C-alpha positions as CSV (number, residue, x, y, z in Angstrom):
1,X,109.7,126.3,99.3
2,X,107.4,123.5,97.9
3,X,105.3,121.7,100.6
4,X,106.1,118.2,101.7
5,X,103.6,116.2,103.3
6,X,104.8,112.6,104.9
7,X,102.6,110.0,105.3
8,X,102.5,105.9,105.8
9,X,100.7,103.7,103.5
10,X,99.5,100.6,105.8
11,X,98.9,97.2,104.5
12,X,97.9,93.6,105.7
13,X,98.6,90.6,104.1
14,X,95.4,88.6,102.9
15,X,94.7,84.9,101.0
16,X,93.2,87.2,98.4
17,X,96.5,89.5,98.5
18,X,97.9,92.7,99.8
19,X,95.0,95.0,101.2
20,X,95.9,98.6,102.0
21,X,93.9,100.8,104.6
22,X,92.7,104.8,103.1
23,X,91.7,107.7,104.9
24,X,88.3,109.6,103.6
25,X,88.8,113.5,104.5
26,X,86.3,115.0,106.8
27,X,84.8,118.1,106.1
28,X,81.6,119.1,104.1
29,X,83.6,119.5,101.1
30,X,84.1,115.7,100.8
31,X,81.1,114.0,102.5
32,X,79.8,112.9,99.3
33,X,82.9,112.1,97.5
34,X,84.3,108.5,97.1
35,X,86.4,107.0,94.1
36,X,89.0,109.5,93.6
37,X,88.7,111.2,97.3
38,X,90.4,108.7,99.8
39,X,94.2,109.2,100.6
40,X,97.3,107.7,102.8
41,X,96.9,109.2,106.0
42,X,99.4,112.0,105.8
43,X,100.0,115.8,106.3
44,X,102.4,118.8,106.1
45,X,105.8,118.2,107.4
46,X,107.4,120.7,109.7
47,X,111.0,122.6,108.5
48,X,113.4,119.9,109.1
49,X,111.5,117.8,110.7
50,X,112.8,114.2,109.8
51,X,110.0,113.0,106.8
52,X,109.8,109.1,108.6
53,X,108.9,110.9,112.3
54,X,106.3,113.3,110.5
55,X,104.5,110.6,108.6
56,X,104.3,108.5,111.6
57,X,103.0,112.0,113.6
58,X,100.4,112.1,111.1
59,X,99.3,108.7,110.7
60,X,98.8,109.1,114.7
61,X,96.7,112.8,114.4
62,X,94.6,111.0,111.4
63,X,93.9,107.7,113.0
64,X,94.4,107.4,116.4
65,X,96.9,104.7,116.2
66,X,100.7,104.8,116.7
67,X,102.3,103.0,113.7
68,X,105.7,100.9,114.8
69,X,107.6,98.3,112.2
70,X,109.7,98.0,109.5
71,X,109.1,101.0,107.3
72,X,109.2,100.4,103.3
73,X,110.4,103.6,101.4
74,X,107.8,104.3,98.7
75,X,109.3,107.1,97.4
76,X,108.7,110.7,96.6
77,X,105.7,111.7,94.5
78,X,104.9,115.2,93.2
79,X,100.9,115.9,93.3
80,X,99.2,117.5,90.1
81,X,99.0,120.9,92.8
82,X,102.9,120.9,93.4
83,X,103.4,119.1,96.5
84,X,105.4,116.2,96.8
85,X,104.2,113.3,99.3
86,X,107.1,110.9,100.5
87,X,105.5,107.7,101.6
88,X,106.6,104.7,103.6
89,X,104.6,101.1,103.6
90,X,104.3,99.5,106.8
91,X,102.7,96.3,107.9
92,X,100.1,96.0,110.3
93,X,96.5,96.0,111.3
94,X,93.9,98.8,112.3
95,X,90.3,98.3,113.3
96,X,88.3,101.1,111.5
97,X,85.7,101.4,114.0
98,X,88.4,102.9,116.4
99,X,89.6,105.7,113.9
100,X,90.0,108.8,116.5
101,X,91.0,111.6,114.1
102,X,92.0,115.2,115.0
103,X,89.3,117.7,114.6
104,X,89.9,120.8,112.0
105,X,87.9,124.5,112.7
106,X,86.1,125.8,109.1
107,X,83.5,128.6,108.4
108,X,80.2,126.6,107.4
109,X,78.2,127.2,106.0
110,X,80.7,129.3,103.4
111,X,80.3,133.2,104.1
112,X,77.5,132.8,107.3
113,X,79.9,133.8,109.7
114,X,79.8,130.9,111.8
115,X,82.7,127.7,112.4
116,X,82.4,124.3,113.0
117,X,84.7,121.1,113.3
118,X,85.0,118.6,111.3
119,X,87.0,115.6,111.6
120,X,90.7,115.6,109.9
121,X,89.7,111.9,108.7
122,X,85.7,110.9,108.8
123,X,86.5,107.3,108.1
124,X,89.0,104.4,107.3
125,X,88.8,101.5,105.1
126,X,90.8,98.3,104.1
127,X,91.0,97.9,100.1
128,X,92.4,95.3,97.6
129,X,95.2,97.0,95.6
130,X,92.6,97.4,92.9
131,X,90.1,98.5,94.8
132,X,92.3,101.3,96.1
133,X,93.7,102.4,92.5
134,X,90.0,103.2,91.8
135,X,89.3,105.1,95.7
136,X,92.4,106.7,96.2
137,X,93.4,110.5,94.9
138,X,94.8,110.1,91.4
139,X,97.7,111.4,92.5
140,X,98.8,109.0,94.9
141,X,98.3,106.0,92.8
142,X,101.4,105.7,92.1
143,X,102.0,105.4,96.0
144,X,99.9,101.8,96.0
145,X,101.3,100.8,92.8
146,X,105.0,101.2,94.2
147,X,103.6,99.2,97.4
148,X,102.1,96.7,94.8
149,X,105.2,96.2,92.9
150,X,107.2,95.7,96.3
151,X,105.6,92.9,97.5
152,X,105.1,91.2,94.7
153,X,108.9,90.6,94.9
């Protein structure tokens, strides 16, 4: 069965337009990557789990903030690797300085026999729609584009 991730694209309105909050993945593989590396806060949904509830849980795990409000359905987006991301947008605010992400354990350096802990997300940042389209993983660009289209109506 194909894997399904659920996520939330937090957005806020500014005089210059909509801004979206993206998360940068933690760990050594992503440490020096920027353009095309950012993501919406998301994660795998458990079998039978309500997808919006999974998205809220993942947002909390990756940012330390619970998100409530009106959720806009941004649809299901198949990723190049075969996974599908089901996404919602929610208007809100978040101070990236308050980011508190779950940790994961990884053998590092590879084949060293040693393990190290890394945050799932090492930073978060607000971007304009245009900036977000450059920063976000290419498979998730349709999610940002969908929010942009909805917010223009």
